[in-house]
C-alpha positions as CSV (number, residue, x, y, z in Angstrom):
1,M,-10.4,5.8,3.9
2,Q,-7.6,4.0,5.6
3,Y,-5.9,1.1,4.0
4,I,-3.5,-1.4,5.6
5,V,0.0,-1.2,4.2
6,V,2.5,-4.1,4.6
7,F,6.1,-3.0,4.8
8,E,8.9,-5.5,3.9
9,E,12.4,-4.6,4.8
10,G,15.2,-5.8,2.5
11,Q,18.9,-5.3,2.8
12,D,19.0,-2.1,0.8
13,S,15.3,-1.1,0.5
14,V,11.9,-1.2,2.0
15,G,8.9,-2.4,-0.1
16,A,5.3,-1.6,0.6
17,Y,2.1,-2.9,-0.7
18,V,-1.7,-2.6,-0.1
19,P,-3.5,-5.9,0.2
20,D,-6.9,-4.3,-0.6
21,L,-5.5,-2.6,-3.7
22,P,-3.9,-5.3,-5.9
23,G,-0.9,-3.9,-7.8
24,C,-0.5,-0.9,-5.5
25,V,3.2,-1.1,-4.5
26,A,6.1,1.1,-3.7
27,V,9.8,0.8,-2.9
28,G,12.0,3.2,-1.0
29,S,15.4,3.4,0.5
30,T,14.0,3.9,4.0
31,R,10.7,3.1,5.7
32,D,9.9,6.8,5.7
33,E,10.5,7.1,2.0
34,A,8.5,3.9,1.3
35,K,5.6,5.3,3.5
36,Q,5.5,8.5,1.5
37,L,5.7,6.7,-1.8
38,I,3.0,4.2,-1.0
39,R,0.7,7.1,0.2
40,E,1.2,8.7,-3.3
41,A,0.7,5.3,-5.0
42,I,-2.6,4.8,-3.1
43,E,-3.8,8.2,-4.2
44,L,-2.8,7.6,-7.9
45,H,-4.3,4.1,-7.8
46,I,-7.7,5.3,-6.6
47,E,-7.6,8.2,-9.0
48,S,-6.9,5.8,-11.9
49,L,-9.7,3.4,-10.9
50,R,-12.2,6.3,-10.8
51,E,-11.0,7.7,-14.1
52,H,-11.6,4.3,-15.7
53,G,-15.1,3.9,-14.1
54,E,-14.0,1.1,-11.9
55,A,-15.1,0.6,-8.3
56,V,-12.7,1.6,-5.6
57,P,-12.2,-1.4,-3.2
58,Q,-13.2,-0.6,0.3
59,P,-10.7,-1.4,3.0
60,H,-11.4,-4.8,4.5
61,S,-8.1,-6.4,5.5
62,T,-7.2,-6.6,9.2
63,V,-4.0,-7.2,11.0
64,E,-3.3,-9.2,14.1
65,L,0.1,-10.2,15.6
66,I,0.3,-13.8,16.6
67,A,3.0,-14.7,19.3
68,V,4.7,-18.0,18.8
């Protein structure tokens, strides 16, 4: 499965979250670190859902850039 990840760059960190997996977030010092951490967070999130007998949400978000 492939999930959309939103990255938000702050002054000293980069946050990442997955719209299709509520609560699945990560923060790193760099975008590369945030990318690695969110990948791990997604894997753990899905594993936890399965262990608790909950359905794993299918990816359904889309992204489109809008020029203004």
